[in-house]
C-alpha positions as CSV (number, residue, x, y, z in Angstrom):
1,Q,95.1,74.1,94.9
2,M,91.5,73.0,93.4
3,E,90.3,76.1,92.9
4,L,93.3,77.2,91.0
5,E,92.5,74.1,88.7
6,A,88.9,75.2,88.2
7,L,89.8,79.1,87.3
8,R,92.2,77.9,84.9
9,S,89.7,75.9,83.0
10,I,86.8,78.0,83.5
11,Y,88.5,80.7,82.0
12,E,91.0,79.3,79.7
13,G,90.7,81.6,76.8
14,D,88.9,84.3,78.5
15,L,91.1,87.1,77.3
16,C,89.2,89.3,80.8
17,F,91.2,86.8,83.0
18,R,94.8,87.0,84.2
19,E,96.8,84.9,86.5
20,L,99.5,86.8,88.1
21,S,100.5,84.1,90.4
22,P,99.1,81.2,91.3
23,V,97.2,82.7,94.1
24,S,96.8,86.2,92.4
25,F,94.1,86.6,89.8
26,Q,92.9,90.0,87.9
27,Y,89.5,90.2,85.9
28,R,88.3,92.3,83.7
29,I,84.7,93.4,83.8
30,G,83.5,95.1,80.8
31,E,85.2,94.9,77.3
32,S,88.3,96.7,76.3
33,G,87.7,100.0,75.4
34,D,84.4,100.0,77.7
35,P,84.7,103.5,79.3
36,K,83.0,101.8,82.0
37,A,85.3,98.7,82.3
38,F,87.4,97.7,85.6
39,L,89.7,95.6,86.8
40,I,89.7,93.7,89.7
41,E,92.6,91.8,91.6
42,V,92.0,89.0,93.9
43,S,94.7,87.7,95.9
44,W,94.8,84.7,98.2
45,P,96.4,84.9,101.3
46,E,97.9,81.4,102.8
47,T,94.2,81.4,105.2
48,Y,92.4,81.9,102.4
49,P,89.4,80.7,102.2
50,Q,89.2,80.6,105.8
51,T,89.5,84.1,105.6
52,A,88.7,86.8,103.4
53,P,91.3,87.4,99.7
54,V,92.6,90.6,99.3
55,I,90.3,92.5,97.0
56,S,92.4,95.4,95.2
57,M,91.5,97.8,92.0
58,D,94.7,99.6,92.3
59,A,95.6,98.7,88.7
60,F,96.8,101.5,86.5
61,F,93.9,100.1,84.0
62,N,91.2,101.6,86.7
63,N,92.9,104.7,86.7
64,T,90.2,106.8,85.3
65,I,87.7,105.6,87.7
66,S,86.9,107.7,91.1
67,S,88.5,106.4,94.4
68,A,84.9,106.7,95.9
69,I,83.2,104.5,93.2
70,K,86.1,102.0,93.5
71,Q,85.8,102.2,97.4
72,S,81.9,101.0,96.5
73,I,83.1,98.5,94.5
74,L,85.2,97.1,97.1
75,D,82.3,97.0,99.8
76,K,80.1,95.4,97.6
77,L,82.6,92.9,96.7
78,M,83.3,92.1,100.7
79,V,79.7,91.8,101.5
80,E,79.9,88.8,99.0
81,V,83.2,87.4,100.3
82,E,81.5,87.5,103.9
83,A,78.7,85.3,102.4
84,N,80.9,83.0,101.0
85,L,83.6,82.5,103.9
86,G,84.9,79.2,104.0
87,T,84.2,78.3,99.9
88,A,86.1,78.8,96.9
89,M,84.9,82.3,96.3
90,T,87.0,84.0,93.5
91,Y,84.9,82.6,90.4
92,T,82.1,83.9,92.5
93,L,83.3,87.4,92.8
94,F,84.5,87.7,89.4
95,E,81.0,86.8,88.3
96,Y,79.3,89.1,90.7
97,A,81.4,91.9,89.6
98,K,80.5,90.7,85.9
99,D,76.8,90.6,86.7
100,N,76.7,94.0,88.6
101,K,79.0,95.9,86.6
102,E,76.4,98.5,85.3
103,V,75.3,98.9,89.1
104,F,78.7,99.2,90.3
105,M,79.5,102.1,87.6
106,E,76.3,103.7,87.4
107,N,77.9,107.1,89.2
108,Q,81.2,106.5,87.1
109,P,81.2,109.8,85.0
110,V,81.8,108.9,81.0
111,N,82.9,111.6,78.8
112,T,80.4,113.9,80.7
113,V,81.6,117.7,80.3
114,T,80.2,119.4,83.4
115,S,82.1,122.6,83.1
116,V,84.2,124.6,80.7
117,S,87.2,123.8,82.7
118,N,87.3,120.1,82.8
119,S,85.7,119.6,79.3
120,I,88.7,117.4,78.4
121,S,87.1,114.3,77.6
122,T,89.0,111.0,78.5
123,G,88.0,107.3,76.8
124,T,87.8,106.4,73.5
125,P,86.6,108.1,70.1
126,D,85.6,105.4,68.6
127,V,82.5,104.8,70.8
128,P,79.5,104.9,68.1
129,P,77.2,108.2,69.1
130,S,74.3,105.8,69.4
131,K,75.9,104.7,72.9
132,K,76.2,108.2,74.6
133,K,73.2,109.4,76.5
134,E,72.5,113.0,75.8
135,K,71.7,114.8,78.7
136,K,69.4,117.7,77.9
137,E,70.1,120.8,79.8
138,Q,67.3,121.0,82.4
139,L,66.1,124.5,83.0
140,S,64.1,125.6,86.2
141,K,60.9,127.4,85.8
142,T,62.2,130.6,86.4
143,Q,65.1,130.3,84.3
144,K,62.4,129.6,81.5
145,R,60.8,132.5,82.5
146,K,63.5,134.6,82.0
147,L,64.1,133.3,79.1
148,A,60.8,133.8,77.7
149,D,60.5,137.6,79.4
150,K,63.4,138.4,77.0
151,T,62.4,137.0,73.4
152,D,59.1,136.6,72.2
153,N,57.7,133.3,72.2
154,K,59.6,132.0,69.1
155,G,62.9,132.6,70.5
156,E,63.5,135.7,68.2
157,L,64.6,138.6,70.5
158,P,62.4,141.6,69.5
159,R,63.8,144.5,67.5
160,G,65.1,146.9,69.3
161,W,65.5,144.8,72.9
162,N,69.5,146.1,73.1
163,W,69.2,149.7,72.3
164,V,70.2,152.2,74.7
165,D,67.1,154.3,75.7
166,V,68.5,157.3,75.0
167,I,65.6,160.0,75.0
168,K,64.6,160.5,78.8
């Protein structure tokens, strides 16, 4: 199998590439420890490349990625497959996934805390803080107004704001 030889020589020494069998390969897109890394598995049916390879994201490695994102990645890869039917395309698919990693994973939340109930963050603690994009709470105008009403504009609450009005 020409393509097999080609893949072996192209990815020789590439730690992201794994040959599971002569017709089945895994490629990790992203560095080890990257919370947006994912793994794609490409298997060749007997009639490949006249028919599409089987692309899977069922690897345990991907278990933190939402199924919607996996599906959208697979859909995008299948478009590439359609475009390359009849040609050896495993390398093309792996490279396409590498080139589009950011796009593929743009909707994958990384250590984002949406509410208190699911504040258990997953991922590696050793990510330098510079990498995390801080999202500032966006307040709507009404929320800002309410806040301003409660406080004098320095953010201090006026003295006695919470006194109970006893003298009626």
